[in-house]
C-alpha positions as CSV (number, residue, x, y, z in Angstrom):
1,M,188.0,-57.7,-103.2
2,S,185.9,-55.4,-105.3
3,I,183.5,-52.4,-105.3
4,A,180.5,-52.5,-107.5
5,V,178.4,-49.5,-108.5
6,V,174.9,-49.8,-109.9
7,G,173.3,-46.6,-110.9
8,S,172.7,-43.8,-113.4
9,S,174.8,-42.4,-116.2
10,N,174.2,-39.1,-117.8
11,I,175.8,-36.4,-119.9
12,D,175.6,-33.2,-118.0
13,F,175.2,-29.8,-119.5
14,A,176.3,-27.3,-116.9
15,A,175.8,-23.5,-117.4
16,R,177.5,-21.0,-115.1
17,V,175.2,-18.1,-114.1
18,T,175.5,-15.0,-111.9
19,K,172.4,-16.1,-110.0
20,L,170.0,-19.0,-110.2
21,P,166.8,-18.3,-112.1
22,Q,163.5,-17.7,-110.3
23,P,160.3,-19.2,-111.8
24,G,159.5,-17.5,-115.1
25,Q,162.8,-15.8,-115.2
26,T,165.4,-16.1,-118.0
27,V,169.1,-15.6,-117.0
28,L,172.1,-15.4,-119.2
29,A,174.9,-17.9,-118.7
30,K,178.6,-17.0,-119.0
31,E,179.5,-20.4,-120.4
32,Y,178.5,-24.0,-120.4
33,K,180.4,-27.3,-120.2
34,S,179.3,-30.9,-121.0
35,G,180.7,-34.0,-119.3
36,P,179.9,-37.3,-117.6
37,G,177.4,-37.2,-114.8
38,G,174.6,-39.2,-113.1
39,K,175.1,-40.3,-109.5
40,G,176.2,-43.8,-110.5
41,C,178.7,-42.6,-113.1
42,N,180.1,-40.0,-110.7
43,Q,180.6,-42.6,-108.0
44,A,182.3,-45.1,-110.4
45,L,184.6,-42.4,-111.8
46,A,185.6,-41.3,-108.3
47,V,186.2,-44.8,-107.1
48,N,188.4,-45.4,-110.2
49,R,190.4,-42.2,-109.6
50,L,191.0,-43.3,-106.0
51,G,192.8,-46.4,-107.3
52,V,190.1,-49.1,-107.1
53,S,188.7,-50.4,-110.4
54,P,185.0,-50.7,-109.9
55,I,182.4,-53.0,-111.5
56,F,180.1,-50.4,-113.0
57,I,176.6,-51.5,-114.0
58,S,174.6,-48.8,-115.7
59,K,172.4,-48.3,-118.8
60,I,172.9,-45.8,-121.7
61,G,171.2,-45.2,-125.0
62,D,172.5,-46.2,-128.4
63,D,172.9,-42.6,-129.5
64,V,175.5,-39.9,-129.9
65,L,175.5,-39.0,-126.2
66,G,175.9,-42.7,-125.3
67,R,178.9,-43.1,-127.6
68,Q,180.4,-39.8,-126.2
69,L,180.0,-41.2,-122.6
70,L,181.5,-44.5,-123.5
71,A,184.6,-42.8,-125.1
72,T,185.0,-40.6,-122.0
73,L,184.8,-43.4,-119.5
74,S,187.2,-45.6,-121.6
75,N,189.7,-42.7,-121.8
76,E,189.5,-42.5,-118.0
77,G,190.5,-46.2,-117.8
78,L,187.1,-47.2,-116.4
79,D,185.9,-50.7,-117.3
80,T,182.8,-50.2,-119.5
81,S,182.2,-53.9,-120.2
82,H,179.2,-54.0,-117.7
83,L,177.4,-51.1,-119.3
84,I,174.1,-52.0,-120.9
85,I,172.9,-50.5,-124.2
86,A,169.2,-49.7,-124.2
87,D,167.3,-50.0,-127.5
88,G,165.1,-47.1,-128.3
89,A,166.0,-45.0,-125.2
90,Q,168.0,-41.8,-125.0
91,T,171.1,-41.6,-122.8
92,G,170.3,-39.7,-119.6
93,T,171.0,-36.0,-119.5
94,A,171.1,-33.4,-116.7
95,L,170.6,-29.7,-117.3
96,I,172.5,-27.8,-114.5
97,S,172.7,-24.1,-113.6
98,I,175.5,-23.2,-111.2
99,D,175.8,-19.7,-109.5
100,T,178.9,-17.9,-108.4
101,A,178.7,-19.4,-104.9
102,G,178.7,-22.9,-106.3
103,E,175.1,-23.6,-105.6
104,N,173.1,-25.4,-108.3
105,M,169.7,-26.3,-109.7
106,I,169.4,-29.5,-111.7
107,T,166.8,-31.0,-114.1
108,V,167.4,-34.6,-114.9
109,V,166.1,-36.5,-117.9
110,G,166.4,-40.2,-116.8
111,G,166.2,-41.7,-120.3
112,A,167.9,-45.1,-120.5
113,N,168.5,-45.1,-116.8
114,M,164.8,-45.5,-116.2
115,T,164.7,-48.6,-118.3
116,M,166.9,-50.7,-116.1
117,T,165.1,-53.9,-115.1
118,R,165.4,-56.9,-112.9
119,G,166.4,-58.8,-116.0
120,D,169.4,-56.5,-116.6
121,L,170.6,-57.1,-113.0
122,H,169.9,-60.9,-113.3
123,E,172.6,-61.0,-116.1
124,K,175.1,-59.3,-113.7
125,Q,174.2,-61.3,-110.6
126,S,177.5,-63.1,-110.3
127,H,179.4,-59.8,-110.1
128,L,177.0,-58.5,-107.5
129,R,177.3,-61.6,-105.4
130,D,181.1,-61.5,-105.5
131,C,181.6,-57.8,-104.6
132,D,182.6,-56.5,-101.1
133,F,180.9,-53.2,-101.3
134,L,177.9,-52.1,-103.4
135,L,177.3,-48.4,-104.0
136,L,173.7,-47.5,-104.9
137,Q,171.6,-44.3,-105.5
138,L,168.0,-43.9,-106.6
139,E,168.2,-42.4,-110.1
140,C,167.2,-45.8,-111.5
141,P,163.9,-47.7,-111.0
142,V,163.5,-48.9,-107.4
143,V,162.8,-52.5,-108.6
144,A,166.3,-52.6,-110.2
145,V,167.9,-51.1,-107.0
146,D,166.1,-53.6,-104.9
147,C,167.2,-56.5,-107.1
148,A,170.9,-55.4,-107.0
149,I,170.7,-55.3,-103.2
150,K,169.3,-58.8,-102.9
151,Y,171.9,-60.3,-105.2
152,A,174.7,-58.5,-103.3
153,R,173.3,-59.7,-99.9
154,E,173.3,-63.3,-101.2
155,G,177.1,-62.8,-101.1
156,H,179.0,-60.9,-98.5
157,A,178.7,-57.3,-99.7
158,K,178.1,-54.2,-97.6
159,V,175.4,-52.1,-99.2
160,I,176.0,-48.3,-99.2
161,L,172.9,-46.4,-100.2
162,D,172.8,-42.7,-101.1
163,P,169.0,-42.1,-100.7
164,A,168.7,-39.5,-103.5
165,P,166.3,-38.6,-104.7
166,V,164.3,-39.7,-101.7
167,P,161.2,-41.9,-102.7
168,D,158.0,-42.2,-100.8
169,H,158.3,-43.5,-97.2
170,M,157.1,-47.0,-97.8
171,V,159.6,-47.6,-100.6
172,M,162.4,-46.0,-98.5
173,R,161.6,-48.2,-95.6
174,D,161.7,-51.4,-97.8
175,L,165.2,-50.3,-99.1
176,L,166.6,-49.3,-95.7
177,A,165.6,-52.7,-94.3
178,L,168.2,-54.2,-96.7
179,T,170.9,-51.5,-96.4
180,N,174.0,-51.6,-94.3
181,I,175.2,-48.0,-94.6
182,V,172.9,-45.1,-95.5
183,T,174.4,-41.7,-96.3
184,P,171.7,-38.9,-96.6
185,N,172.5,-35.2,-96.7
186,S,170.7,-32.9,-94.3
187,S,167.7,-32.3,-96.5
188,E,167.3,-36.0,-97.3
189,C,167.6,-36.8,-93.6
190,L,164.8,-34.3,-92.9
191,A,162.6,-35.9,-95.6
192,M,163.2,-39.4,-94.2
193,T,162.9,-38.7,-90.5
194,G,161.2,-35.4,-90.1
195,I,164.3,-34.1,-88.2
196,D,166.6,-31.4,-89.5
197,P,170.1,-32.4,-88.3
198,V,171.7,-29.1,-87.4
199,D,174.0,-30.3,-84.7
200,M,175.2,-33.4,-82.9
201,A,172.1,-33.7,-80.8
202,T,169.6,-33.5,-83.6
203,A,171.8,-35.7,-85.8
204,T,171.9,-38.3,-83.1
205,I,168.1,-38.4,-82.9
206,A,167.7,-38.6,-86.6
207,A,170.3,-41.4,-86.9
208,N,168.5,-43.4,-84.2
209,K,165.3,-43.2,-86.3
210,L,167.2,-44.4,-89.4
211,H,168.8,-47.2,-87.4
212,E,165.3,-48.4,-86.5
213,M,164.5,-48.8,-90.2
214,G,167.5,-51.2,-90.7
215,P,170.9,-49.7,-91.4
216,E,173.5,-50.4,-88.7
217,T,175.6,-47.5,-89.9
218,V,174.2,-44.0,-90.6
219,I,176.3,-41.1,-92.0
220,I,174.7,-37.7,-92.4
221,K,176.4,-35.3,-94.8
222,M,176.0,-31.9,-93.1
223,G,177.8,-29.6,-95.6
224,G,180.0,-27.1,-93.9
225,K,179.3,-28.6,-90.5
226,G,181.0,-31.8,-91.5
227,A,179.7,-35.4,-91.5
228,F,178.0,-37.1,-88.6
229,Y,178.4,-40.9,-88.2
230,S,176.6,-43.4,-85.9
231,S,177.3,-47.1,-85.8
232,D,177.0,-49.7,-83.0
233,G,176.8,-47.1,-80.3
234,Q,179.7,-45.1,-81.7
235,I,179.0,-41.5,-82.8
236,G,181.1,-38.7,-84.0
237,L,181.2,-35.6,-86.1
238,V,184.1,-35.2,-88.6
239,P,184.7,-31.5,-89.4
240,S,184.6,-30.3,-93.0
241,F,187.7,-29.3,-94.9
242,V,188.6,-25.7,-95.8
243,V,188.6,-25.5,-99.6
244,S,187.7,-22.8,-102.2
245,A,184.4,-24.3,-103.5
246,I,183.2,-23.3,-106.9
247,D,180.9,-26.2,-107.8
248,T,179.1,-28.6,-105.4
249,V,177.6,-30.8,-108.1
250,G,178.6,-34.4,-107.5
251,A,180.3,-33.7,-104.1
252,G,178.0,-36.2,-102.3
253,D,178.8,-38.9,-104.9
254,C,182.6,-38.3,-104.4
255,F,182.0,-38.6,-100.6
256,N,180.4,-42.0,-101.0
257,A,183.1,-43.2,-103.4
258,G,185.7,-42.1,-100.8
259,L,183.8,-43.9,-98.1
260,A,183.7,-47.1,-100.0
261,V,187.4,-47.0,-101.0
262,A,188.5,-46.3,-97.4
263,L,186.4,-49.0,-95.9
264,H,187.5,-51.4,-98.7
265,G,191.1,-50.5,-97.7
266,G,190.4,-51.5,-94.1
267,Q,190.1,-48.1,-92.5
268,D,187.9,-47.8,-89.4
269,L,184.6,-45.9,-89.7
270,A,185.9,-42.6,-88.3
271,D,188.9,-42.5,-90.6
272,A,186.8,-43.6,-93.5
273,V,184.4,-40.8,-93.0
274,R,187.3,-38.3,-92.8
275,F,188.7,-39.7,-96.1
276,A,185.2,-39.4,-97.6
277,C,184.9,-35.7,-96.4
278,A,188.3,-34.9,-98.0
279,T,187.2,-36.6,-101.3
280,G,183.9,-34.7,-101.4
281,A,185.6,-31.4,-100.4
282,L,188.2,-31.6,-103.2
283,S,185.5,-32.3,-105.8
284,T,183.9,-28.9,-105.1
285,T,187.1,-27.1,-106.1
286,R,186.7,-28.1,-109.8
287,N,183.9,-27.7,-112.3
288,G,181.8,-30.6,-113.4
289,A,180.4,-33.8,-111.7
290,G,182.3,-36.9,-112.7
291,D,185.1,-34.8,-114.1
292,A,185.7,-33.2,-110.7
293,A,186.6,-36.4,-108.8
294,P,190.0,-36.1,-107.2
295,T,192.9,-38.6,-107.3
296,L,194.1,-40.6,-104.4
297,E,197.3,-38.5,-104.2
298,Q,195.2,-35.3,-104.0
299,V,193.0,-36.7,-101.2
300,L,196.0,-37.9,-99.2
301,A,197.7,-34.4,-99.6
302,L,194.6,-32.7,-98.2
303,L,194.4,-35.2,-95.3
304,E,198.0,-34.4,-94.4
305,D,197.4,-30.6,-94.4
306,P,196.6,-29.5,-90.9
307,A,195.4,-26.1,-92.1
308,S,192.6,-27.6,-94.2
309,A,190.4,-28.8,-91.3
310,S,187.7,-26.4,-90.2
């Protein structure tokens, strides 16, 4: 059994500021840190730290940042044999500002991520057909994401889609028609359905709209309100965990990684969502994106702490 991740890889440059800049404003940062990022890379690192070695398919440049990323992932023990080196393209970067409350603003330069093609995925098709769960996001060309889904569905994989950044409605509908599990946050859910999921009632209505587009399972990440899930007539709201958040970058990616690992391990949906919530919550207690992913032992400790549930 295996988990595959197809998606973006970046080097993040994160600056810590007192407040986020307004248009036309210059603010001074206290410090900055660089490290691995990109939604695909974040998910792959998180899956790996949770004890499952993923098949990670991504595209990086043949440049200094690409070599830095390769070294970092290798030091983490992540299998880099499925990474694709792009000729003539820069490794993706993200420029991040984070304020004292942990909120962020991010500018992404896709670089090599945006050169992923159907041909790249064709060369990896056997791995996609053989995986049990496929984690996807939308920081690579939609044609590549669509191709990965189709190869995975030729096997027996469950497709878990983080619909970020949300594309136009027609593209989104085409992808959702092939998706098993979709995991928007509140703002993405609003963009996809026109409904702001502020409570169980509105989340249920939004989830029903998403079910109509294809996915049998809908999970809405609602921040401090927890995570709502809907599948086969079963609905629920898993409360968030009480942690001291300092950086929310990558929390959604860690959530999806935790979800895939829990489902891969045979947990039912409610327990898997709770495991995912704990994974995402812990990631906010550390700086960085991929670097902030927790270990399995840390997640289990939080799950066993009754004082942590809000």
